[in-house]
C-alpha positions in Angstrom: -8.9 47.3 -13.5 -9.3 44.0 -15.3 -11.5 43.6 -18.5 -14.5 41.9 -16.4 -14.3 44.8 -13.7 -14.5 47.3 -16.5 -17.6 45.5 -18.4 -19.2 45.6 -14.9 -18.4 49.3 -14.5 -19.9 50.3 -18.0 -22.8 47.9 -17.6 -23.5 49.7 -14.0 -23.6 53.3 -15.7 -25.9 52.1 -18.5 -29.9 52.7 -17.6 -30.7 50.2 -20.3 -31.9 46.6 -20.6 -28.7 45.2 -21.9 -27.4 42.1 -20.5 -24.1 41.9 -19.0 -23.0 39.8 -22.0 -24.2 42.6 -24.6 -22.4 45.2 -22.8 -19.3 43.1 -22.9 -19.6 42.4 -26.9 -20.3 46.4 -27.2 -16.9 47.3 -25.2 -15.3 44.9 -27.3 -16.6 46.4 -30.5 -15.4 50.0 -29.3 -11.7 48.5 -28.5 -11.9 46.7 -32.1 -13.0 50.0 -33.8 -10.1 51.7 -31.9 -7.7 49.1 -33.2 -8.7 49.2 -36.9 -8.5 52.9 -36.8 -5.0 53.1 -35.3 -3.9 50.4 -38.1 -5.6 52.3 -40.8 -5.0 56.1 -40.0 -1.9 55.7 -37.4 -3.7 58.0 -34.9 -6.8 58.2 -33.3 -7.7 61.2 -31.0 -10.8 61.5 -28.7 -11.6 64.8 -27.4 -11.0 65.5 -23.7 -9.4 62.1 -23.4 -6.3 62.0 -25.4 -4.5 60.8 -28.6 -3.0 57.4 -29.7 -0.5 57.2 -32.2 1.7 54.9 -33.8 5.6 54.9 -32.8 8.5 53.6 -34.8 11.1 52.4 -32.6 14.6 52.3 -34.3 16.7 48.9 -34.6 19.1 49.5 -31.4 22.0 47.4 -29.8 21.2 45.8 -26.4 22.9 43.3 -24.1 22.1 40.2 -22.7 22.3 40.6 -19.0 23.6 36.9 -18.2 26.2 36.9 -20.6 26.8 40.1 -21.5 27.1 39.5 -25.2 25.9 42.4 -27.3 22.8 41.9 -29.8 20.8 43.8 -32.2 17.2 44.5 -31.0 15.0 44.9 -33.9 13.1 47.8 -35.2 9.3 48.0 -34.0 6.1 49.7 -33.7 4.1 50.6 -30.6 1.3 52.6 -29.5 1.9 55.7 -27.7 -0.7 57.9 -25.7 -0.6 61.5 -25.1 -3.3 62.5 -22.6 -5.5 65.5 -23.1 -5.3 68.6 -20.7 -8.7 67.8 -19.3 -7.8 64.3 -18.6 -4.5 65.4 -16.9 -6.1 67.8 -14.5 -9.0 65.4 -13.7 -6.5 62.9 -12.4 
């Protein structure tokens, strides 16, 4: 699903007089709030949906597939997601 399709779906689910542009602004505000919360707290949980957490990947050795030369892949952070039981059973 693309961003535009997601906005269309949310817009269709709302029984209000919001324009599609206003719906898009609201959807973007939700994602901005999620990002800010994850940055601030390192975790956000939404009941019956799941939990987003910041995970740290350690530095590790990798290999260039063309040359076979060993290189070091730097440590990095990523976001993990654990689905809630209700979400798992609904899929």
